[in-house]
MOPAC internal coordinates of N, CA, C and O (Angstrom, degrees):
PM7 1SCF
backbone

  N    0.0000 0     0.00 0     0.00 0    0    0    0
  C    1.4319 1     0.00 0     0.00 0    1    0    0
  C    1.5773 1   106.23 1     0.00 0    2    1    0
  O    1.2310 1   119.96 1   134.42 1    3    2    1
  N    1.3020 1   117.69 1   -45.58 1    3    2    1
  C    1.4667 1   121.67 1  -179.79 1    5    3    2
  C    1.5122 1   111.28 1   -55.01 1    6    5    3
  O    1.2310 1   122.77 1   134.51 1    7    6    5
  N    1.3783 1   112.30 1   -45.49 1    7    6    5
  C    1.5417 1   117.24 1  -178.94 1    9    7    6
  C    1.5715 1   112.98 1   -63.14 1   10    9    7
  O    1.2310 1   122.76 1   142.92 1   11   10    9
  N    1.3179 1   112.31 1   -37.08 1   11   10    9
  C    1.4524 1   117.15 1   173.17 1   13   11   10
  C    1.5040 1   112.81 1   -59.77 1   14   13   11
  O    1.2310 1   120.41 1   137.62 1   15   14   13
  N    1.2441 1   116.81 1   -42.38 1   15   14   13
  C    1.4913 1   120.57 1  -178.62 1   17   15   14
  C    1.4811 1   110.00 1   -68.69 1   18   17   15
  O    1.2310 1   119.28 1   138.64 1   19   18   17
  N    1.2867 1   118.98 1   -41.36 1   19   18   17
  C    1.4466 1   121.39 1   175.54 1   21   19   18
  C    1.4958 1   115.66 1   -64.37 1   22   21   19
  O    1.2310 1   121.34 1   139.66 1   23   22   21
  N    1.3554 1   115.05 1   -40.34 1   23   22   21
  C    1.4814 1   120.12 1   175.12 1   25   23   22
  C    1.5557 1   110.52 1   -64.49 1   26   25   23
  O    1.2310 1   119.43 1   140.58 1   27   26   25
  N    1.3390 1   118.69 1   -39.42 1   27   26   25
  C    1.4203 1   119.41 1  -178.35 1   29   27   26
  C    1.5572 1   111.02 1   -68.29 1   30   29   27
  O    1.2310 1   121.56 1   141.41 1   31   30   29
  N    1.3578 1   114.62 1   -38.59 1   31   30   29
  C    1.5323 1   117.65 1   177.99 1   33   31   30
  C    1.5113 1   108.26 1   -65.96 1   34   33   31
  O    1.2310 1   120.98 1   141.72 1   35   34   33
  N    1.2604 1   115.74 1   -38.28 1   35   34   33
  C    1.5735 1   120.58 1   178.08 1   37   35   34
  C    1.5234 1   109.95 1   -60.63 1   38   37   35
  O    1.2310 1   122.17 1   134.76 1   39   38   37
  N    1.3014 1   113.45 1   -45.24 1   39   38   37
  C    1.5404 1   117.24 1  -179.30 1   41   39   38
  C    1.4898 1   111.13 1   -69.25 1   42   41   39
  O    1.2310 1   117.56 1   144.45 1   43   42   41
  N    1.3778 1   122.25 1   -35.55 1   43   42   41
  C    1.4421 1   123.41 1   176.90 1   45   43   42
  C    1.4887 1   106.75 1   -62.29 1   46   45   43
  O    1.2310 1   118.45 1   132.90 1   47   46   45
  N    1.3174 1   120.56 1   -47.10 1   47   46   45
  C    1.4388 1   127.11 1  -176.77 1   49   47   46
  C    1.5855 1   106.61 1   -60.17 1   50   49   47
  O    1.2310 1   123.21 1   130.95 1   51   50   49
  N    1.2453 1   111.45 1   -49.05 1   51   50   49
  C    1.5079 1   118.86 1  -178.83 1   53   51   50
  C    1.5390 1   109.09 1   -57.17 1   54   53   51
  O    1.2310 1   120.82 1   135.11 1   55   54   53
  N    1.3114 1   116.03 1   -44.89 1   55   54   53
  C    1.5499 1   120.56 1   178.74 1   57   55   54
  C    1.4950 1   111.31 1   -63.07 1   58   57   55
  O    1.2310 1   119.79 1   139.56 1   59   58   57
  N    1.3255 1   118.01 1   -40.44 1   59   58   57
  C    1.5361 1   120.02 1   175.33 1   61   59   58
  C    1.5468 1   107.00 1   -63.44 1   62   61   59
  O    1.2310 1   116.35 1   138.15 1   63   62   61
  N    1.2655 1   124.53 1   -41.85 1   63   62   61
  C    1.4399 1   122.99 1  -177.42 1   65   63   62
  C    1.5521 1   111.39 1   -68.58 1   66   65   63
  O    1.2310 1   121.54 1   142.31 1   67   66   65
  N    1.3031 1   114.65 1   -37.69 1   67   66   65
  C    1.4692 1   117.73 1  -176.86 1   69   67   66
  C    1.5781 1   108.80 1   -57.92 1   70   69   67
  O    1.2310 1   120.74 1   145.46 1   71   70   69
  N    1.2592 1   116.20 1   -34.54 1   71   70   69
  C    1.4317 1   122.71 1  -173.53 1   73   71   70
  C    1.5412 1   110.25 1   -62.42 1   74   73   71
  O    1.2310 1   120.35 1   164.45 1   75   74   73
  N    1.3704 1   116.93 1   -15.55 1   75   74   73
  C    1.4170 1   117.46 1  -179.66 1   77   75   74
  C    1.6410 1   111.29 1   -82.25 1   78   77   75
  O    1.2310 1   126.39 1   165.84 1   79   78   77
  N    1.3771 1   105.32 1   -14.16 1   79   78   77
  C    1.5584 1   110.20 1  -179.23 1   81   79   78
  C    1.5911 1   112.32 1   -81.17 1   82   81   79
  O    1.2310 1   122.07 1   -25.13 1   83   82   81
  N    1.3352 1   113.63 1   154.87 1   83   82   81
  C    1.5226 1   116.19 1   175.09 1   85   83   82
  C    1.5069 1   108.56 1   -59.92 1   86   85   83
  O    1.2310 1   119.73 1   -24.40 1   87   86   85
  N    1.3445 1   118.12 1   155.60 1   87   86   85
  C    1.3747 1   119.22 1  -176.76 1   89   87   86
  C    1.4942 1   118.48 1   -56.48 1   90   89   87
  O    1.2310 1   121.04 1   144.18 1   91   90   89
  N    1.3672 1   115.62 1   -35.82 1   91   90   89
  C    1.5023 1   115.18 1  -175.90 1   93   91   90
  C    1.5165 1   110.51 1   -64.48 1   94   93   91
  O    1.2310 1   120.08 1   153.89 1   95   94   93
  N    1.3666 1   117.46 1   -26.11 1   95   94   93
  C    1.4610 1   121.83 1   179.52 1   97   95   94
  C    1.5472 1   111.62 1   -83.05 1   98   97   95
  O    1.2310 1   123.95 1   144.12 1   99   98   97
  N    1.2917 1   110.04 1   -35.88 1   99   98   97
  C    1.5368 1   114.74 1   179.65 1  101   99   98
  C    1.5779 1   110.48 1   -62.43 1  102  101   99
  O    1.2310 1   121.56 1   140.91 1  103  102  101
  N    1.3576 1   114.62 1   -39.09 1  103  102  101
  C    1.4897 1   118.53 1  -179.51 1  105  103  102
  C    1.4795 1   109.79 1   -66.05 1  106  105  103
  O    1.2310 1   119.69 1   134.52 1  107  106  105
  N    1.2665 1   118.20 1   -45.48 1  107  106  105
  C    1.4682 1   119.02 1  -173.79 1  109  107  106
  C    1.6097 1   110.93 1   -64.92 1  110  109  107
  O    1.2310 1   122.92 1   135.16 1  111  110  109
  N    1.3834 1   112.01 1   -44.84 1  111  110  109
  C    1.4861 1   120.22 1  -178.97 1  113  111  110
  C    1.5435 1   105.30 1   -61.61 1  114  113  111
  O    1.2310 1   118.44 1   133.64 1  115  114  113
  N    1.3334 1   120.57 1   -46.36 1  115  114  113
  C    1.3667 1   123.84 1  -174.91 1  117  115  114
  C    1.5780 1   114.08 1   -63.08 1  118  117  115
  O    1.2310 1   122.61 1   136.14 1  119  118  117
  N    1.2883 1   112.60 1   -43.86 1  119  118  117
  C    1.5282 1   118.29 1   179.89 1  121  119  118
  C    1.4874 1   106.89 1   -70.52 1  122  121  119
  O    1.2310 1   118.38 1   141.15 1  123  122  121
  N    1.2338 1   120.68 1   -38.85 1  123  122  121
  C    1.5354 1   120.18 1  -172.58 1  125  123  122
  C    1.4925 1   109.16 1   -77.22 1  126  125  123
  O    1.2310 1   118.51 1   131.95 1  127  126  125
  N    1.4048 1   120.44 1   -48.05 1  127  126  125
  C    1.3566 1   121.95 1  -169.75 1  129  127  126
  C    1.6248 1   113.64 1   -90.98 1  130  129  127
  O    1.2310 1   121.97 1   141.64 1  131  130  129
  N    1.2530 1   113.83 1   -38.36 1  131  130  129
  C    1.4527 1   118.60 1  -176.27 1  133  131  130
  C    1.5685 1   114.00 1   -92.84 1  134  133  131
  O    1.2310 1   121.31 1   147.27 1  135  134  133
  N    1.2856 1   115.10 1   -32.73 1  135  134  133
  C    1.4540 1   119.99 1   179.99 1  137  135  134
  C    1.5130 1   113.85 1   -99.81 1  138  137  135
  O    1.2310 1   119.91 1   169.54 1  139  138  137
  N    1.3368 1   117.77 1   -10.46 1  139  138  137
  C    1.4592 1   128.58 1   174.19 1  141  139  138
  C    1.5954 1   108.03 1    60.05 1  142  141  139
  O    1.2310 1   120.60 1  -139.58 1  143  142  141
  N    1.3459 1   116.46 1    40.42 1  143  142  141
  C    1.4191 1   118.61 1   176.14 1  145  143  142
  C    1.5083 1   110.11 1   -88.27 1  146  145  143
  O    1.2310 1   121.95 1   -37.86 1  147  146  145
  N    1.3343 1   113.88 1   142.14 1  147  146  145
  C    1.4448 1   116.95 1   174.19 1  149  147  146
  C    1.4958 1   115.24 1   -76.66 1  150  149  147
  O    1.2310 1   118.90 1   -19.25 1  151  150  149
  N    1.3471 1   119.70 1   160.75 1  151  150  149
  C    1.4866 1   120.97 1  -177.15 1  153  151  150
  C    1.4882 1   117.28 1   -44.18 1  154  153  151
  O    1.2310 1   121.55 1   136.91 1  155  154  153
  N    1.3802 1   114.64 1   -43.09 1  155  154  153
  C    1.4059 1   119.54 1  -175.37 1  157  155  154
  C    1.5511 1   114.36 1   -63.02 1  158  157  155
  O    1.2310 1   122.03 1   136.20 1  159  158  157
  N    1.3663 1   113.72 1   -43.80 1  159  158  157
  C    1.4286 1   119.52 1   174.75 1  161  159  158
  C    1.5026 1   116.77 1   -66.11 1  162  161  159
  O    1.2310 1   122.16 1   143.60 1  163  162  161
  N    1.3045 1   113.47 1   -36.40 1  163  162  161
  C    1.5189 1   118.70 1   172.95 1  165  163  162
  C    1.5896 1   108.29 1   -63.73 1  166  165  163
  O    1.2310 1   119.52 1   135.80 1  167  166  165
  N    1.2697 1   118.52 1   -44.20 1  167  166  165
  C    1.4546 1   122.17 1  -177.61 1  169  167  166
  C    1.5086 1   106.28 1   -63.97 1  170  169  167
  O    1.2310 1   117.42 1   134.26 1  171  170  169
  N    1.2635 1   122.52 1   -45.74 1  171  170  169
  C    1.4743 1   124.26 1   178.03 1  173  171  170
  C    1.5090 1   114.78 1   -62.67 1  174  173  171
  O    1.2310 1   121.08 1   139.71 1  175  174  173
  N    1.3580 1   115.54 1   -40.29 1  175  174  173
  C    1.4291 1   120.25 1  -179.81 1  177  175  174
  C    1.4685 1   110.67 1   -70.89 1  178  177  175
  O    1.2310 1   120.38 1   144.38 1  179  178  177
  N    1.3420 1   116.88 1   -35.62 1  179  178  177
  C    1.5700 1   116.48 1   179.25 1  181  179  178
  C    1.4637 1   115.11 1   -96.06 1  182  181  179
  O    1.2310 1   121.00 1  -178.83 1  183  182  181
  N    1.3612 1   115.70 1     1.17 1  183  182  181
  C    1.4541 1   123.78 1  -178.43 1  185  183  182
  C    1.5407 1   111.61 1    53.06 1  186  185  183
  O    1.2310 1   124.10 1  -127.54 1  187  186  185
  N    1.3531 1   109.74 1    52.46 1  187  186  185
  C    1.4322 1   118.07 1   174.17 1  189  187  186
  C    1.5134 1   108.29 1  -134.77 1  190  189  187
  O    1.2310 1   119.50 1    -8.02 1  191  190  189
  N    1.3425 1   118.56 1   171.98 1  191  190  189
  C    1.4300 1   122.70 1  -179.46 1  193  191  190
  C    1.4606 1   111.76 1   -77.07 1  194  193  191
  O    1.2310 1   117.90 1   -21.89 1  195  194  193
  N    1.3305 1   121.60 1   158.11 1  195  194  193
  C    1.5198 1   125.44 1   171.10 1  197  195  194
  C    1.4406 1   110.70 1   -57.18 1  198  197  195
  O    1.2310 1   119.62 1   138.36 1  199  198  197
  N    1.3817 1   118.33 1   -41.64 1  199  198  197
  C    1.4696 1   120.64 1   179.09 1  201  199  198
  C    1.5757 1   113.37 1   -59.42 1  202  201  199
  O    1.2310 1   122.73 1   143.41 1  203  202  201
  N    1.3786 1   112.37 1   -36.59 1  203  202  201
  C    1.4316 1   118.86 1   177.32 1  205  203  202
  C    1.5222 1   111.33 1   -65.77 1  206  205  203
  O    1.2310 1   123.36 1   135.09 1  207  206  205
  N    1.2717 1   111.17 1   -44.91 1  207  206  205
  C    1.5091 1   116.68 1   178.18 1  209  207  206
  C    1.5245 1   110.75 1   -56.34 1  210  209  207
  O    1.2310 1   120.15 1   130.02 1  211  210  209
  N    1.3182 1   117.32 1   -49.98 1  211  210  209
  C    1.4762 1   122.11 1   177.45 1  213  211  210
  C    1.4931 1   112.88 1   -55.64 1  214  213  211
  O    1.2310 1   121.08 1   132.58 1  215  214  213
  N    1.4153 1   115.54 1   -47.42 1  215  214  213
  C    1.4930 1   119.99 1  -178.51 1  217  215  214
  C    1.5559 1   110.65 1   -65.94 1  218  217  215
  O    1.2310 1   120.74 1   137.17 1  219  218  217
  N    1.3008 1   116.19 1   -42.83 1  219  218  217
  C    1.5446 1   116.16 1   176.36 1  221  219  218
  C    1.4632 1   111.17 1   -66.66 1  222  221  219
  O    1.2310 1   117.70 1   146.32 1  223  222  221
  N    1.3239 1   121.98 1   -33.68 1  223  222  221
  C    1.4465 1   119.94 1  -178.35 1  225  223  222
  C    1.5652 1   109.75 1   -72.31 1  226  225  223
  O    1.2310 1   120.95 1   144.05 1  227  226  225
  N    1.3248 1   115.79 1   -35.95 1  227  226  225
  C    1.4960 1   118.51 1   173.59 1  229  227  226
  C    1.5470 1   111.92 1   -67.02 1  230  229  227
  O    1.2310 1   121.25 1   137.69 1  231  230  229
  N    1.3549 1   115.20 1   -42.31 1  231  230  229
  C    1.5365 1   117.19 1   177.68 1  233  231  230
  C    1.5724 1   111.72 1   -66.79 1  234  233  231
  O    1.2310 1   120.61 1   144.11 1  235  234  233
  N    1.3710 1   116.45 1   -35.89 1  235  234  233
  C    1.4102 1   119.44 1   179.67 1  237  235  234
  C    1.5294 1   108.95 1   -62.66 1  238  237  235
  O    1.2310 1   119.92 1   132.83 1  239  238  237
  N    1.2837 1   117.75 1   -47.17 1  239  238  237
  C    1.4448 1   121.83 1  -176.52 1  241  239  238
  C    1.6011 1   109.14 1   -61.49 1  242  241  239
  O    1.2310 1   122.44 1   136.69 1  243  242  241
  N    1.3629 1   112.93 1   -43.31 1  243  242  241
  C    1.4982 1   118.25 1   174.97 1  245  243  242
  C    1.5073 1   108.75 1   -54.03 1  246  245  243
  O    1.2310 1   118.33 1   124.36 1  247  246  245
  N    1.3668 1   120.78 1   -55.64 1  247  246  245
  C    1.3817 1   126.95 1  -173.88 1  249  247  246
  C    1.5829 1   110.54 1   -62.49 1  250  249  247
  O    1.2310 1   121.37 1   144.20 1  251  250  249
  N    1.3066 1   114.98 1   -35.80 1  251  250  249
  C    1.4722 1   121.00 1  -178.19 1  253  251  250
  C    1.5036 1   107.49 1   -69.43 1  254  253  251
  O    1.2310 1   118.60 1   145.99 1  255  254  253
  N    1.2390 1   120.28 1   -34.01 1  255  254  253
  C    1.4915 1   121.92 1   177.50 1  257  255  254
  C    1.6411 1   106.29 1   -68.45 1  258  257  255
  O    1.2310 1   119.67 1   143.05 1  259  258  257
  N    1.2543 1   118.24 1   -36.95 1  259  258  257
  C    1.4397 1   119.32 1   177.89 1  261  259  258
  C    1.4697 1   110.09 1   -68.09 1  262  261  259
  O    1.2310 1   119.64 1   141.05 1  263  262  261
  N    1.2635 1   118.28 1   -38.95 1  263  262  261
  C    1.5267 1   121.98 1   177.13 1  265  263  262
  C    1.5292 1   109.31 1   -58.95 1  266  265  263
  O    1.2310 1   121.16 1   131.70 1  267  266  265
  N    1.2918 1   115.39 1   -48.30 1  267  266  265
  C    1.5199 1   120.93 1  -179.55 1  269  267  266
  C    1.5205 1   108.14 1   -61.85 1  270  269  267
  O    1.2310 1   119.84 1   136.50 1  271  270  269
  N    1.3131 1   117.90 1   -43.50 1  271  270  269
  C    1.4447 1   120.79 1   179.36 1  273  271  270
  C    1.5955 1   111.93 1   -58.59 1  274  273  271
  O    1.2310 1   122.56 1   135.45 1  275  274  273
  N    1.3653 1   112.70 1   -44.55 1  275  274  273
  C    1.4129 1   120.91 1  -176.25 1  277  275  274
  C    1.5185 1   114.31 1   -71.71 1  278  277  275
  O    1.2310 1   120.56 1   141.48 1  279  278  277
  N    1.3212 1   116.54 1   -38.52 1  279  278  277
  C    1.4829 1   125.41 1  -173.07 1  281  279  278
  C    1.5222 1   112.37 1  -100.86 1  282  281  279
  O    1.2310 1   121.27 1   175.90 1  283  282  281
  N    1.3776 1   115.18 1    -4.10 1  283  282  281
  C    1.5066 1   113.89 1  -177.35 1  285  283  282
  C    1.4992 1   111.67 1    89.80 1  286  285  283
  O    1.2310 1   120.79 1   -25.71 1  287  286  285
  N    1.2976 1   116.10 1   154.29 1  287  286  285
  C    1.5014 1   120.76 1  -178.64 1  289  287  286
  C    1.4137 1   117.57 1   -78.50 1  290  289  287
  O    1.2310 1   119.24 1   175.16 1  291  290  289
  N    1.3865 1   119.06 1    -4.84 1  291  290  289
  C    1.4823 1   122.81 1   179.96 1  293  291  290
  C    1.5203 1   112.35 1  -141.74 1  294  293  291
  O    1.2310 1   120.10 1   180.00 1  295  294  293

């Protein structure tokens, strides 16, 4: 139960941080991590190539690390 609460709080914090990202990165992160969609489905949903999905996901993670560095880890 305690682990569930910790994970939920971490997810809430992550959701807050994701909002600092541009929309195109928010969408890719949300589809990949929260909806568990594979690259192909994300590409189809967003009408972009799989390569673009991978690039945006990589860039989103990079930007998210910068957000955490700027706003602290909690």
